[in-house]
C-alpha positions as CSV (number, residue, x, y, z in Angstrom):
1,X,18.9,-0.8,40.8
2,X,15.8,-1.6,42.7
3,X,14.6,-5.2,43.4
4,X,11.4,-4.9,41.4
5,X,13.2,-3.8,38.3
6,X,15.7,-6.7,38.5
7,X,12.8,-9.1,38.9
8,X,11.0,-7.7,35.9
9,X,14.2,-8.0,33.8
10,X,14.8,-11.6,34.9
11,X,11.1,-12.5,34.3
12,X,11.2,-11.1,30.7
13,X,14.5,-12.9,30.0
14,X,13.0,-16.2,31.3
15,X,9.9,-15.6,29.2
16,X,12.0,-15.1,26.0
17,X,14.2,-18.2,26.8
18,X,11.1,-20.2,27.6
19,X,9.5,-19.4,24.2
20,X,12.8,-19.9,22.3
21,X,13.4,-23.4,23.9
22,X,10.3,-25.4,23.5
23,X,11.5,-28.1,25.9
24,X,11.8,-25.6,28.7
25,X,8.1,-24.8,29.3
26,X,8.7,-24.4,33.0
27,X,10.7,-21.2,32.3
28,X,7.6,-19.6,30.9
29,X,5.7,-20.2,34.1
30,X,8.6,-19.0,36.2
31,X,9.0,-15.9,34.1
32,X,5.2,-15.1,34.4
33,X,5.3,-15.7,38.2
34,X,8.3,-13.3,38.5
35,X,6.7,-10.6,36.5
36,X,3.4,-10.9,38.5
37,X,5.3,-10.8,41.8
38,X,7.4,-7.8,40.8
39,X,4.2,-5.9,39.6
40,X,2.5,-6.6,43.0
41,X,5.6,-5.4,44.8
42,X,5.6,-2.2,42.8
43,X,2.0,-1.5,43.6
44,X,2.5,-2.2,47.3
45,X,5.6,0.1,47.4
46,X,3.7,2.9,45.6
47,X,0.8,2.5,48.1
48,X,3.2,2.8,51.0
49,X,4.8,5.9,49.7
50,X,1.5,7.7,49.2
51,X,0.2,7.0,52.7
């Protein structure tokens, strides 16, 4: 499994846990950050393979 896919899965799980547990608002922001970072890594890797 590639790294960006693992980061997306972890990010989505943290988003779900963050919404389910209202006391853990920090998990929402960590999940969003992981999803954004993984999407950026995906775009960068696709750009490298095309060049």
